[in-house]
C-alpha positions as CSV (number, residue, x, y, z in Angstrom):
1,M,48.9,36.7,-24.9
2,D,47.7,40.0,-26.3
3,K,47.4,43.3,-24.3
4,N,43.6,43.1,-23.8
5,T,43.8,39.6,-22.4
6,L,46.6,40.6,-20.0
7,V,44.6,43.7,-18.8
8,G,41.5,41.5,-18.3
9,I,43.5,39.0,-16.1
10,L,45.0,41.8,-14.0
11,L,41.6,43.4,-13.5
12,M,40.1,40.1,-12.4
13,G,43.0,39.6,-10.0
14,A,42.5,43.1,-8.6
15,V,38.8,42.5,-8.0
16,I,39.5,39.2,-6.2
17,F,42.2,40.6,-4.0
18,G,40.1,43.7,-3.3
19,F,37.2,41.5,-2.3
20,M,39.4,39.4,0.0
21,Y,40.9,42.5,1.6
22,L,37.5,44.2,2.3
23,N,36.1,41.0,3.8
24,T,39.1,40.3,6.1
25,P,37.9,40.6,9.7
26,S,39.5,43.2,11.9
27,Q,41.5,42.4,15.1
28,E,38.4,43.3,17.2
29,Q,36.2,40.9,15.2
30,L,38.8,38.1,15.4
31,E,39.0,38.6,19.2
32,A,35.2,38.5,19.5
33,Q,35.1,35.3,17.5
34,R,37.8,33.7,19.7
35,Q,35.9,34.7,22.9
36,E,32.6,33.2,21.5
37,Q,34.4,29.9,20.6
38,L,35.9,29.8,24.1
39,K,32.5,30.4,25.7
40,Q,30.9,27.6,23.6
41,E,33.7,25.2,24.6
42,A,33.3,26.1,28.3
43,D,29.5,25.6,28.1
44,E,30.0,22.2,26.5
45,Q,32.6,21.2,29.2
46,A,30.2,22.3,31.9
47,R,27.4,20.2,30.4
48,R,29.7,17.1,30.3
49,D,30.8,17.8,33.9
50,A,27.2,18.0,35.0
51,E,26.4,14.7,33.3
52,A,29.4,13.1,34.9
53,A,28.5,14.4,38.3
54,E,24.9,13.1,38.0
55,A,26.3,9.8,37.0
56,L,28.4,9.7,40.1
57,R,25.7,11.0,42.4
58,I,24.2,8.5,44.8
59,Q,20.5,9.3,45.1
60,P,19.3,8.4,48.6
61,V,16.3,6.2,49.2
62,T,13.9,8.1,51.5
63,E,11.3,6.7,53.8
64,A,8.6,8.0,51.4
65,D,10.3,6.0,48.6
66,L,10.2,2.9,50.7
67,T,6.5,3.4,51.5
68,T,5.7,3.8,47.9
69,L,7.8,0.7,47.0
70,R,6.0,-1.5,49.6
71,S,2.6,-0.3,48.5
72,A,3.5,-0.9,44.8
73,L,4.9,-4.4,45.5
74,R,1.8,-5.2,47.6
75,L,-0.6,-4.1,44.9
76,Y,1.2,-5.0,41.7
77,G,3.8,-7.6,42.5
78,T,3.4,-11.2,41.5
79,H,2.3,-13.6,44.2
80,T,4.9,-16.3,44.4
81,T,4.8,-18.0,47.8
82,E,2.7,-17.4,50.9
83,G,3.3,-13.9,52.2
84,V,5.7,-13.0,49.3
85,R,5.1,-10.5,46.5
86,S,7.9,-10.1,43.8
87,F,8.8,-7.9,40.9
88,S,11.6,-8.6,38.5
89,S,13.2,-6.7,35.6
90,K,16.6,-6.6,34.0
91,A,17.8,-4.2,36.7
92,V,16.0,-5.4,39.9
93,D,14.8,-8.6,41.5
94,L,12.6,-7.4,44.5
95,K,10.5,-9.2,47.1
96,L,8.1,-8.0,49.7
97,I,7.9,-10.4,52.6
98,N,4.9,-10.2,55.0
99,D,3.9,-6.8,53.7
100,S,6.9,-5.1,55.3
101,T,10.3,-6.5,54.6
102,I,12.0,-5.7,51.3
103,A,14.6,-8.1,50.0
104,G,16.3,-8.8,46.7
105,T,19.1,-7.5,44.5
106,V,19.9,-4.6,42.1
107,T,22.0,-5.4,39.0
108,T,24.2,-2.9,37.1
109,P,26.6,-3.4,34.3
110,S,29.4,-3.6,36.9
111,G,27.8,-6.1,39.3
112,T,25.0,-7.0,41.7
113,I,24.3,-5.3,45.0
114,D,22.0,-6.3,47.8
115,V,18.9,-4.0,47.7
116,N,19.2,-3.2,51.4
117,N,22.7,-1.9,50.8
118,V,21.2,0.5,48.3
119,I,18.3,1.4,50.6
120,T,20.6,2.2,53.6
121,G,23.5,3.5,51.6
122,N,25.9,1.2,53.4
123,Y,28.0,0.0,50.5
124,Q,31.0,-2.3,50.6
125,D,34.2,-0.9,49.2
126,S,33.8,-3.0,46.0
127,E,30.3,-1.7,45.5
128,L,31.0,2.0,45.7
129,R,32.0,2.4,42.0
130,H,28.6,1.2,40.8
131,A,26.5,2.5,43.7
132,P,25.2,5.5,41.7
133,A,23.9,3.2,38.9
134,A,22.3,0.9,41.5
135,S,20.5,3.8,43.2
136,R,19.1,5.0,39.8
137,A,18.0,1.5,38.9
138,L,16.0,1.2,42.2
139,H,14.3,4.6,41.7
140,N,13.4,3.7,38.1
141,A,11.8,0.4,39.4
142,I,9.7,2.4,41.9
143,T,8.7,4.8,39.2
144,N,7.7,2.0,36.8
145,L,5.7,0.1,39.4
146,T,3.8,3.3,40.3
147,R,3.2,4.3,36.7
148,Y,2.4,0.9,35.1
149,K,0.8,-0.9,38.0
150,N,0.0,-4.5,37.0
151,F,1.6,-3.9,33.6
152,A,5.0,-3.2,35.2
153,T,5.9,-6.9,35.4
154,H,5.8,-7.0,31.6
155,L,8.3,-4.2,31.0
156,N,11.1,-6.7,30.6
157,G,11.5,-10.1,28.9
158,E,12.9,-12.0,26.1
159,E,11.5,-11.3,22.6
160,Q,9.9,-14.3,21.0
161,I,8.7,-14.7,17.4
162,V,5.5,-16.6,16.4
163,Q,4.8,-17.2,12.7
164,L,1.5,-17.3,10.9
165,Q,1.5,-18.3,7.2
166,N,-0.9,-19.1,4.4
167,D,-0.5,-19.6,0.7
168,V,0.3,-16.0,-0.1
169,L,1.3,-14.3,3.2
170,S,3.9,-14.9,5.8
171,L,3.8,-13.0,9.1
172,N,6.1,-12.8,12.1
173,L,4.4,-11.8,15.4
174,S,6.7,-10.4,18.1
175,T,6.1,-10.6,21.8
176,K,7.8,-7.2,22.1
177,G,4.8,-4.9,21.8
178,G,2.5,-7.7,20.6
179,Q,2.7,-6.6,17.1
180,I,3.3,-7.9,13.5
181,S,7.1,-7.4,13.1
182,D,7.6,-8.8,9.6
183,V,5.3,-9.1,6.5
184,R,6.3,-10.9,3.4
185,L,4.3,-11.7,0.2
186,T,5.3,-15.1,-0.9
187,D,4.1,-14.7,-4.5
188,Y,6.0,-11.4,-5.2
189,F,9.7,-10.6,-5.3
190,C,11.8,-7.5,-4.9
191,Y,13.6,-6.1,-7.9
192,L,15.8,-3.5,-6.3
193,G,19.5,-3.8,-7.0
194,G,19.4,-7.4,-8.1
195,D,17.6,-8.4,-4.9
196,T,15.2,-11.2,-5.8
197,T,13.9,-12.0,-2.2
198,Q,10.2,-12.0,-1.4
199,V,8.6,-8.6,-1.1
200,C,8.8,-7.4,2.5
201,L,6.1,-4.8,3.3
202,W,7.8,-4.1,6.6
203,N,10.1,-5.5,9.2
204,Q,10.9,-4.7,12.8
205,N,13.3,-1.9,11.8
206,T,10.9,-0.1,9.5
207,N,7.5,-0.5,11.1
208,N,6.1,0.0,14.6
209,Y,2.5,0.4,15.8
210,S,1.1,0.4,19.3
211,F,-2.1,1.1,21.3
212,T,-2.0,3.7,24.0
213,L,-4.3,4.2,27.0
214,R,-3.9,7.6,28.8
215,S,-5.3,9.2,31.9
216,D,-4.2,12.5,33.5
217,S,-1.4,10.7,35.4
218,Q,-0.8,7.4,33.6
219,K,0.1,6.2,30.2
220,F,0.0,2.5,29.1
221,E,1.7,2.0,25.7
222,T,1.7,-1.6,24.3
223,S,5.1,-1.1,22.6
224,D,6.7,-1.0,26.1
225,F,5.5,-4.4,27.1
226,F,6.5,-8.0,26.5
227,F,3.4,-10.1,25.7
228,T,2.9,-13.8,26.3
229,P,1.9,-15.7,23.1
230,V,-1.1,-18.0,23.3
231,V,-1.4,-20.2,20.2
232,E,-5.1,-20.8,19.9
233,S,-5.0,-22.6,16.5
234,D,-2.9,-22.9,13.4
235,S,-4.3,-19.6,12.2
236,S,-4.9,-17.6,15.4
237,V,-2.5,-16.3,18.1
238,L,-3.4,-14.2,21.1
239,M,-0.7,-11.9,22.5
240,R,-1.6,-11.5,26.1
241,L,-0.6,-9.5,29.2
242,D,-1.6,-11.3,32.4
243,L,-2.4,-8.7,35.0
244,G,-3.3,-10.9,38.0
245,A,-6.6,-11.9,39.7
246,G,-7.8,-13.4,36.4
247,S,-7.6,-10.1,34.5
248,W,-5.7,-9.8,31.2
249,W,-5.3,-7.5,28.2
250,G,-4.4,-8.8,24.7
251,I,-4.3,-8.5,20.9
252,R,-5.5,-11.5,18.8
253,Y,-4.3,-12.1,15.3
254,T,-6.3,-14.4,13.0
255,M,-5.4,-15.4,9.5
256,P,-8.4,-16.7,7.5
257,E,-8.1,-20.4,6.8
258,A,-9.2,-19.8,3.2
259,G,-6.0,-17.8,2.7
260,G,-5.8,-14.3,1.3
261,Y,-4.1,-11.0,2.3
262,V,-6.4,-10.1,5.2
263,V,-5.3,-10.4,8.8
264,R,-7.9,-9.9,11.5
265,M,-6.7,-7.9,14.6
266,D,-8.9,-7.9,17.7
267,V,-8.1,-5.9,20.8
268,V,-9.5,-7.9,23.7
269,Q,-9.5,-7.8,27.5
270,H,-11.0,-9.5,30.5
271,G,-11.7,-8.4,34.1
272,M,-10.3,-4.9,33.6
273,A,-13.1,-3.1,35.4
274,A,-13.0,-5.4,38.4
275,A,-9.2,-5.2,38.6
276,D,-9.3,-1.4,38.5
277,I,-6.1,-1.3,36.5
278,I,-7.2,1.2,33.8
279,P,-9.0,4.3,35.3
280,M,-12.8,4.2,34.5
281,Q,-12.6,7.7,33.0
282,V,-10.4,6.5,30.1
283,S,-12.9,6.5,27.2
284,T,-10.5,6.4,24.1
285,M,-7.6,4.3,23.0
286,E,-5.0,5.8,20.7
287,F,-3.4,3.9,17.8
288,N,0.1,5.0,16.7
289,W,1.4,3.7,13.4
290,H,4.8,4.6,12.1
291,Q,6.4,3.2,9.0
292,I,9.5,3.9,6.9
293,M,8.5,2.6,3.5
294,M,11.0,0.4,1.8
295,R,11.7,0.3,-2.0
296,N,10.9,-2.7,-4.0
297,E,11.4,-1.5,-7.6
298,E,14.5,-0.6,-9.6
299,G,13.1,2.7,-10.7
300,R,12.7,5.1,-7.8
301,M,10.8,7.9,-9.7
302,F,7.5,6.1,-10.3
303,E,7.6,4.1,-7.0
304,E,8.1,7.4,-5.2
305,R,5.5,9.2,-7.2
306,N,2.9,6.5,-6.4
307,S,3.6,6.1,-2.7
308,A,1.5,8.1,-0.2
309,I,-0.9,7.9,2.7
310,Y,-4.5,7.2,1.6
311,Y,-7.6,7.3,3.8
312,K,-11.4,7.2,3.5
313,E,-13.6,9.4,5.6
314,S,-17.0,8.0,6.7
315,G,-19.4,8.3,3.8
316,N,-17.0,10.2,1.6
317,D,-14.6,9.6,-1.2
318,V,-11.0,8.3,-0.7
319,E,-8.5,11.0,-0.1
320,E,-4.7,11.1,-0.2
321,L,-1.7,13.2,0.9
322,N,0.4,14.7,-1.8
323,A,2.9,12.1,-3.0
324,M,5.2,14.7,-4.5
325,S,6.1,16.5,-1.3
326,D,6.1,16.4,2.5
327,A,2.6,16.7,3.9
328,K,0.5,16.8,7.1
329,K,-3.2,16.5,7.6
330,T,-5.6,16.5,10.5
331,V,-8.8,14.8,9.4
332,S,-11.8,16.4,10.9
333,E,-14.2,13.5,10.1
334,P,-14.2,9.9,11.3
335,I,-12.1,7.6,9.2
336,K,-13.0,4.1,7.9
337,W,-9.5,3.0,6.9
338,I,-5.9,4.3,6.6
339,A,-3.4,3.0,4.0
340,F,0.4,3.3,3.7
341,K,0.3,2.8,-0.1
342,N,3.3,1.9,-2.3
343,Q,3.3,1.8,-6.1
344,F,2.3,-1.9,-6.3
345,F,1.6,-2.9,-2.6
346,S,-0.3,-1.5,0.3
347,S,-0.7,-1.9,4.1
348,V,-4.3,-0.9,4.9
349,L,-5.8,-0.8,8.4
350,I,-9.6,-1.1,8.2
351,A,-11.6,-0.4,11.4
352,D,-14.8,-2.4,12.0
353,N,-16.4,0.8,13.2
354,Y,-14.4,4.0,12.7
355,F,-11.4,5.9,13.8
356,N,-12.6,9.0,15.7
357,A,-12.4,12.5,14.2
358,G,-9.1,14.3,14.5
359,S,-6.7,11.6,13.1
360,K,-3.3,13.1,12.3
361,L,-1.4,11.9,9.2
362,T,2.2,12.9,8.4
363,Q,4.3,12.0,5.4
364,T,8.0,12.9,4.7
365,D,10.0,12.2,1.6
366,L,13.3,10.4,2.2
367,K,15.0,10.8,-1.2
368,D,17.6,13.2,0.3
369,H,18.2,11.0,3.4
370,N,18.1,7.3,2.5
371,P,18.2,6.1,-1.1
372,S,16.8,2.6,-0.1
373,M,13.7,4.1,1.5
374,L,10.8,6.1,0.1
375,K,8.6,7.8,2.7
376,D,8.4,8.3,6.4
377,M,4.8,7.8,7.3
378,T,2.9,8.3,10.6
379,A,-0.8,7.9,11.5
380,I,-2.2,8.8,14.9
381,A,-5.8,7.9,15.4
382,Q,-8.3,7.1,18.3
383,V,-11.0,4.6,18.8
384,N,-13.5,4.3,21.7
385,Y,-12.6,2.4,24.8
386,S,-14.3,1.1,27.9
387,T,-13.0,-1.1,30.8
388,T,-16.3,-2.9,30.9
389,R,-16.1,-4.3,27.4
390,D,-14.2,-7.6,26.7
391,S,-14.1,-6.8,23.0
392,V,-12.4,-3.4,22.8
393,A,-11.9,-2.8,19.1
394,S,-11.5,-4.8,15.9
395,F,-9.7,-4.2,12.7
396,N,-8.7,-5.9,9.4
397,F,-5.2,-5.5,8.1
398,Y,-5.0,-5.8,4.3
399,L,-1.3,-6.6,3.5
400,G,-1.0,-7.2,-0.2
401,P,-0.8,-6.2,-3.8
402,N,-2.7,-3.3,-5.4
403,L,-4.5,-5.9,-7.6
404,Y,-7.9,-4.6,-8.8
405,P,-10.0,-7.9,-8.5
406,V,-8.6,-8.5,-5.0
407,L,-9.2,-5.0,-3.8
408,S,-12.7,-4.9,-5.3
409,D,-13.5,-8.1,-3.4
410,M,-12.6,-6.4,-0.1
411,D,-16.1,-4.8,0.1
412,R,-17.3,-8.2,1.5
413,I,-15.8,-7.5,4.9
414,S,-17.7,-4.2,5.3
415,P,-21.4,-4.7,4.8
416,D,-22.4,-1.3,6.0
417,E,-20.2,0.8,3.7
418,E,-18.2,0.4,0.5
419,L,-14.5,0.5,1.2
420,D,-13.5,1.7,-2.3
421,L,-10.0,0.2,-1.8
422,T,-9.7,0.0,-5.6
423,R,-9.0,3.8,-5.4
424,L,-5.5,2.8,-4.2
425,I,-4.9,2.1,-7.9
426,P,-4.5,5.4,-9.9
427,L,-6.6,4.8,-13.0
428,G,-7.1,8.4,-13.9
429,W,-10.0,10.8,-13.5
430,S,-13.6,9.7,-13.5
431,L,-14.1,9.2,-17.3
432,F,-10.8,7.4,-17.8
433,R,-11.4,5.4,-14.6
434,W,-14.7,4.2,-16.0
435,I,-13.1,3.1,-19.2
436,N,-10.4,1.2,-17.3
437,T,-12.8,-0.5,-14.8
438,L,-15.6,-1.3,-17.2
439,I,-13.6,-2.3,-20.4
440,V,-9.8,-2.6,-20.0
441,I,-9.5,-4.4,-16.7
442,P,-12.2,-7.0,-17.3
443,V,-10.8,-7.8,-20.7
444,F,-7.2,-7.9,-19.4
445,T,-8.2,-10.1,-16.4
446,F,-10.2,-12.5,-18.7
447,L,-7.3,-12.9,-21.1
448,G,-4.9,-13.4,-18.1
449,K,-6.9,-16.5,-17.1
450,Y,-6.0,-18.3,-20.3
451,I,-2.8,-16.8,-21.6
452,T,0.5,-16.7,-19.6
453,S,2.4,-14.3,-21.9
454,Y,1.5,-10.7,-21.0
455,G,3.1,-9.5,-24.2
456,L,0.5,-11.5,-26.1
457,I,-2.2,-10.3,-23.8
458,I,-1.3,-6.7,-24.6
459,L,-1.4,-7.5,-28.3
460,L,-4.8,-9.0,-28.1
461,L,-6.1,-6.2,-25.9
462,T,-4.8,-3.6,-28.4
463,I,-6.6,-5.5,-31.3
464,F,-9.8,-5.6,-29.2
465,I,-9.6,-1.8,-28.5
466,K,-8.9,-1.1,-32.2
467,C,-11.9,-3.2,-33.2
468,L,-14.1,-1.1,-30.8
469,L,-12.7,2.1,-32.3
470,F,-12.8,1.0,-35.9
471,P,-16.2,2.7,-36.7
472,F,-14.7,6.0,-35.5
473,T,-11.5,5.4,-37.4
474,Y,-13.4,4.6,-40.6
475,K,-15.5,7.7,-40.2
476,S,-12.3,9.8,-39.8
477,F,-10.7,8.3,-42.9
478,K,-13.9,8.9,-44.9
479,S,-14.0,12.5,-43.8
480,Q,-10.3,13.0,-44.7
481,A,-10.9,11.5,-48.1
482,K,-13.7,13.9,-48.8
483,M,-11.6,16.9,-47.7
484,R,-8.7,15.6,-49.8
485,V,-11.0,15.3,-52.9
486,L,-12.3,18.8,-52.3
487,S,-8.8,20.3,-51.9
488,P,-8.6,21.6,-55.5
489,E,-11.9,23.3,-55.3
490,I,-11.0,24.9,-52.0
491,K,-7.7,26.1,-53.4
492,E,-9.6,27.6,-56.4
493,I,-12.0,29.5,-54.0
494,N,-9.0,30.8,-52.1
495,E,-7.3,32.1,-55.2
496,K,-10.6,33.6,-56.6
497,Y,-11.3,35.5,-53.4
498,P,-7.9,36.5,-51.9
499,G,-7.2,39.0,-49.1
500,K,-8.9,39.9,-45.8
501,D,-11.7,41.9,-47.5
502,N,-13.0,38.8,-49.1
503,A,-12.7,36.6,-46.0
504,M,-16.4,36.4,-45.5
505,I,-17.2,35.6,-49.2
506,R,-14.4,33.0,-49.2
507,Q,-15.8,31.4,-46.1
508,Q,-19.4,31.4,-47.5
509,K,-18.3,29.8,-50.8
510,T,-16.3,27.2,-48.9
511,M,-19.3,26.3,-46.7
512,E,-21.5,26.1,-49.8
513,L,-19.0,23.7,-51.3
514,Y,-19.1,21.5,-48.2
515,S,-22.9,21.6,-48.1
516,R,-23.2,20.5,-51.8
517,A,-20.7,17.7,-51.4
518,G,-22.1,16.5,-48.1
519,A,-18.8,17.0,-46.4
520,N,-18.1,18.3,-42.9
521,P,-14.6,19.5,-41.9
522,M,-15.3,18.6,-38.2
523,S,-16.4,15.1,-38.9
524,G,-12.8,14.0,-39.1
525,C,-11.8,15.5,-35.8
526,L,-14.7,14.2,-33.8
527,P,-13.8,10.5,-34.1
528,L,-10.2,11.3,-33.1
529,L,-11.5,13.2,-30.0
530,L,-13.7,10.2,-29.1
531,Q,-10.6,8.0,-29.2
532,M,-8.6,10.2,-26.9
533,P,-10.2,9.1,-23.6
534,I,-9.2,5.5,-24.3
535,L,-5.6,6.5,-25.1
536,I,-5.4,8.5,-21.8
537,A,-7.0,5.7,-19.9
538,M,-4.3,3.3,-21.1
539,F,-1.7,5.9,-20.0
540,S,-3.0,5.5,-16.5
541,F,-3.6,1.7,-16.6
542,F,-0.2,0.3,-17.6
543,P,2.0,2.0,-15.0
544,S,-0.4,0.8,-12.3
545,C,-0.9,-2.7,-13.6
546,I,0.8,-5.0,-11.1
547,E,0.1,-8.0,-13.3
548,L,2.9,-6.8,-15.6
549,R,5.4,-6.6,-12.7
550,G,8.2,-9.0,-13.3
551,Q,6.7,-10.3,-16.6
552,S,9.2,-10.5,-19.4
553,F,8.5,-10.3,-23.1
554,L,11.1,-10.4,-25.9
555,W,14.0,-8.2,-24.7
556,A,12.0,-6.5,-21.9
557,H,12.7,-8.2,-18.5
558,D,9.9,-6.4,-16.7
559,L,6.9,-4.9,-18.6
560,S,6.2,-2.6,-15.6
561,A,9.6,-1.0,-15.9
562,P,11.6,0.6,-18.8
563,D,13.2,-1.9,-21.2
564,A,16.7,-0.2,-21.1
565,I,19.0,-1.5,-23.9
566,L,21.7,1.2,-23.1
567,S,22.4,2.8,-19.7
568,W,24.8,5.4,-18.3
569,D,25.7,6.9,-14.9
570,A,25.5,10.6,-15.7
571,N,22.2,12.5,-15.8
572,I,21.2,14.6,-18.8
573,P,20.7,18.2,-17.6
574,I,17.1,19.5,-17.4
575,I,15.4,16.4,-18.8
576,S,17.0,13.7,-16.6
577,W,13.9,13.7,-14.3
578,A,11.8,12.4,-17.3
579,F,14.2,10.8,-19.6
580,G,16.3,8.9,-17.0
581,N,19.8,7.6,-17.7
582,H,18.9,5.0,-20.3
583,I,17.4,4.3,-23.7
584,S,14.3,2.2,-23.9
585,L,13.9,0.1,-27.1
586,F,10.1,-0.1,-27.1
587,C,10.0,3.7,-26.7
588,L,12.3,4.1,-29.7
589,L,10.1,1.8,-31.8
590,M,7.0,3.8,-30.7
591,T,8.7,7.0,-31.7
592,A,9.8,5.6,-35.1
593,T,6.3,4.3,-35.8
594,N,4.8,7.6,-34.6
595,I,7.0,9.5,-37.1
596,V,5.8,7.2,-40.0
597,Y,2.2,7.6,-38.9
598,S,2.6,11.4,-38.8
599,H,4.1,11.4,-42.3
600,I,1.1,9.3,-43.6
601,N,-1.3,11.5,-41.8
602,M,0.2,14.7,-43.3
603,Q,-0.2,13.2,-46.8
604,N,-3.9,12.5,-46.1
605,Q,-4.5,16.0,-44.9
606,P,-5.5,18.5,-47.6
607,G,-2.9,21.3,-47.9
608,G,-0.9,19.7,-45.0
609,N,2.4,20.1,-46.9
610,S,1.7,23.8,-47.5
611,M,1.7,24.6,-43.7
612,P,5.4,24.6,-42.6
613,G,4.5,25.3,-38.9
614,M,2.0,22.5,-38.7
615,K,4.5,20.2,-40.4
616,F,7.2,21.0,-37.9
617,M,4.9,20.4,-35.0
618,T,3.6,17.1,-36.5
619,Y,7.2,15.7,-36.6
620,A,8.3,17.3,-33.4
621,M,5.6,15.7,-31.2
622,P,7.0,12.1,-31.6
623,L,10.4,13.3,-30.5
624,I,8.8,15.0,-27.4
625,F,7.0,11.7,-26.6
626,L,10.4,9.9,-26.9
627,F,11.7,12.0,-24.0
628,W,8.5,11.8,-22.1
629,F,7.8,8.0,-22.3
630,N,11.5,6.8,-22.1
631,N,11.2,6.4,-18.4
632,Y,7.7,4.8,-18.3
633,A,6.7,1.2,-18.2
634,S,7.8,-0.7,-21.3
635,G,4.3,-2.2,-21.4
636,L,2.9,1.2,-22.1
637,S,5.4,2.0,-24.9
638,Y,4.7,-1.5,-26.3
639,Y,1.0,-0.8,-26.4
640,Y,1.3,2.6,-28.1
641,F,3.8,1.0,-30.6
642,L,1.2,-1.7,-31.4
643,S,-1.6,0.8,-31.6
644,L,0.2,3.0,-34.0
645,L,1.4,0.1,-36.1
646,I,-2.2,-1.2,-36.4
647,T,-3.4,2.3,-37.3
648,I,-0.8,2.5,-40.1
649,I,-2.0,-0.9,-41.4
650,Q,-5.6,0.2,-41.2
651,T,-4.8,3.4,-43.1
652,W,-3.1,1.5,-45.9
653,V,-5.9,-1.1,-46.2
654,I,-8.7,1.5,-46.0
655,R,-7.0,3.8,-48.5
656,K,-6.2,1.0,-50.9
657,W,-9.4,-1.1,-50.8
658,V,-12.1,0.6,-48.8
659,V,-12.1,4.4,-49.3
660,D,-11.0,5.1,-52.9
661,D,-10.8,8.8,-53.9
662,T,-12.6,8.1,-57.2
663,K,-15.5,6.5,-55.4
664,V,-15.6,9.3,-52.9
665,R,-15.7,11.9,-55.6
666,A,-18.5,10.0,-57.4
667,E,-20.5,9.8,-54.1
668,M,-20.0,13.6,-53.5
669,L,-21.2,14.4,-57.1
670,A,-24.3,12.3,-56.4
671,N,-24.9,14.1,-53.2
672,A,-24.6,17.5,-54.9
673,K,-27.4,16.6,-57.4
674,K,-29.8,15.7,-54.6
675,P,-32.0,18.4,-53.1
676,R,-30.6,19.2,-49.7
677,K,-32.6,20.8,-47.0
678,K,-30.6,23.3,-45.1
679,S,-30.1,22.5,-41.4
680,G,-30.9,25.0,-38.8
681,F,-27.2,25.4,-38.1
682,M,-26.3,26.1,-41.8
683,A,-29.2,28.5,-42.1
684,R,-28.1,30.5,-39.0
685,L,-24.5,30.4,-40.3
686,E,-25.4,31.8,-43.7
687,E,-27.6,34.5,-42.1
688,D,-24.7,35.6,-39.8
689,Q,-22.4,35.7,-42.8
690,R,-24.9,37.9,-44.7
691,Q,-25.2,40.3,-41.8
692,Q,-21.5,40.5,-41.5
693,Q,-21.1,41.2,-45.2
694,A,-23.7,44.0,-45.0
695,M,-21.9,45.5,-42.0
696,I,-18.5,45.4,-43.9
697,R,-20.0,47.1,-46.9
698,Q,-21.6,49.7,-44.7
699,Q,-18.3,50.4,-43.0
700,L,-16.5,50.7,-46.4
701,Q,-19.1,53.2,-47.7
702,Q,-18.8,55.2,-44.5
703,K,-15.0,55.4,-44.9
704,G,-15.5,56.5,-48.6
705,K,-17.7,59.4,-47.5
706,N,-15.3,60.5,-44.8
707,K,-12.5,60.7,-47.3
C-alpha cells in the first residue's frame, strides 16, 4: 500500500467518524426522545384500557329502548303465530307476544342468556362474564330493526350458491348480497404460473357490487342482506327479499338460452309503495362496483398496460382512464356503460337507459402491492328510482373476451345508440383502426373459419397484404433503379460544380437531369410512406388479437406472448422494462432478416455506401428493434419476419427479372428525346432558382465594391 492510498483511507475514516460525531444526539435530545416514547406507550395503553373497559361495560336497557324494540318488532317482525311477532339473527331470537311482552334469548360466543335477564340486568353468576356482550348484541338488534325495518330479517342467514351455465359462460350466484360471485369462461384458460384452469373474471374475494337506497336517516345496501333464490327457469334466477304483506325486492339474472357472454340483470320490486318501506322521497338508486382485477397472462407488462376502466358517455366517444398510473375521474355526463377491461377480457355493465351524471371512477395500480393482481377498480354511479315502479332498472352484463366480431355484434342490444364496445380493443388511431377493421380483421376472421393453424393464417395474411402493397413496392423499386442509373451523372455534376457557391447551379443541373430522364427522387419515398400505416396498424393488431392467445406454432407456445428460448432471473439495467428477462427467437429472426434487408437496400440506394452516418443508422435500427420487440407478442415478430423475408425475395426477383438497369437506362434515354412540357411545379422551381442565383450574384458584386 503506497503513501497516497494510506492517506486517502485515513481521510475517508476521518470524514466518517466526524460525521458520526456531529450527528450524535446530545443528552437533552436523548432524554426528549425517551419522554416522547414513554408518552406514546402510555397513550397506547390508555387506548387498550378504554377498549377493555368498554368491552366489560354492561349497557343498560332503558324504557325508551324497550318502547323502540316493541314498536320495531310490531312493525317489522315476522308474523309466526297468532299474536306473536318474531325477529331472529345470529345474536338474538326475539318475540313480541300480544304487542307487549318481550321474550327470547341473546347469544354470545360464551353462551346464551334469557333476554329478560339482559333487559332487567338481573344476571345469574354464570352469566356475568358475558353480560356486556349480551347487552351490546341486544342494542345492535334494536338499531338494525330501526334502521333496516322490514329488511332487518334478512341481515343474517346461510350463504347459498346457485349456478347458471351455458356453452361458454359459467356463473355462481350468491344469496349473500344477491350478486354474481364467480364468473368463468369455459373456452379460455389461464396461463399464469403454469395455471391452466378456466379464466376467472372474478370471484367472491376479488369482486363485489351492490345497490344502495338512501334517505336522510336510512341506508339500505343489498350487500348487507341474504336473499332467497327463486329458480324461475333453467336460465333465470330471481334473488328476492320478502318484506311482508306481499311486498318484495329483488334482482333477476337471466342467461339467454341461445348462449353467449351477455347476462341480463333486472332490478325488480313489488308492493313497495303500499308497504311504505322505502321513503317516497328516494328518487335515485346507487350502484357500487369494486373489483381487484386478477392476472391471467404470464407477462405482466402488457396485461397491465392494457387494463383500465373504460366508459361511454351518452352520445360521445368511448373514454378510458390512464392505464399507466393511478387515476380518478368524475364524469359530468350520463354514462351508457362502464367496463373493467383486461388485456383480453372485459366485464362491462351496460344500462338500458343511462347512469346519471356524476359517476365516480377510481383506478389504482397494484404492482407494488400484489404481484398476482393488476388493478384495484371502483365505479360509483346512480340510476333513477321510484317506489311506484315494479321494474326499477335493467342492465346487461357482458362478461367475455375482447373478440372483435362478438363485441361488434353487441350493438343489437342497444337499438337507440351504438355501444362501440369494439373500442375496448386497442387498434390504434383512426387511420390505423380503419385499416385493421376494414381489411386486416375481416381477412383474419375469414381465414380463421377454414384454417386451424394461426401460424399459417399469419403467413397467408402477410402474403395478402404484400399483394395489396405490390404496386407501391414495384413503384419504389423502379424509382430506386432510375436513381441508381443516374448516380454517375449526379456524381459528375457534383464534381463539376463543387462548393457552397455553386449550390444553386448544382441543384439546377441535377433537377434538369431528373426532368430529362423522367425521374423523380421523391417517387421512391412516397410508396414507402404509403406502406407505413399498414405496418403501424399491424403493430396494434397483433398484441390485441385474442385469437392468438394460447395458439402454438413451431417453437412458440403462445403467439400472443414472447417465444422465449432463453430466460434468466436478473433484469438488465435501463432496458429491462422493454427487453424483459429472456430472448425471443422470432424477434432474433426478424432482426437478422432486417439487417439483411438493410444491406440490400443500401446497395440499391445511389451513393448509399458513401454516407457513413446513414450507413450506421441503417444497421443500428434493426438492433434497436431487437430490444424494442423482444417483449412483444411472438405473432407480431413472426409477421414482421415474414414481411421482411418476402420483401427480400421481391427485391431479388424484381432486380433480376423485372427491373433491369440496362432496360431502365434505355427507357430514360427514350424519355430524354421526347419533348417534355414543364410542369407548373418545375417552372416555379426553376424561376425560384434563377432569382436566387441573381440575388447571390448581386450580393457578391456588392461585397467586391465594399472591398
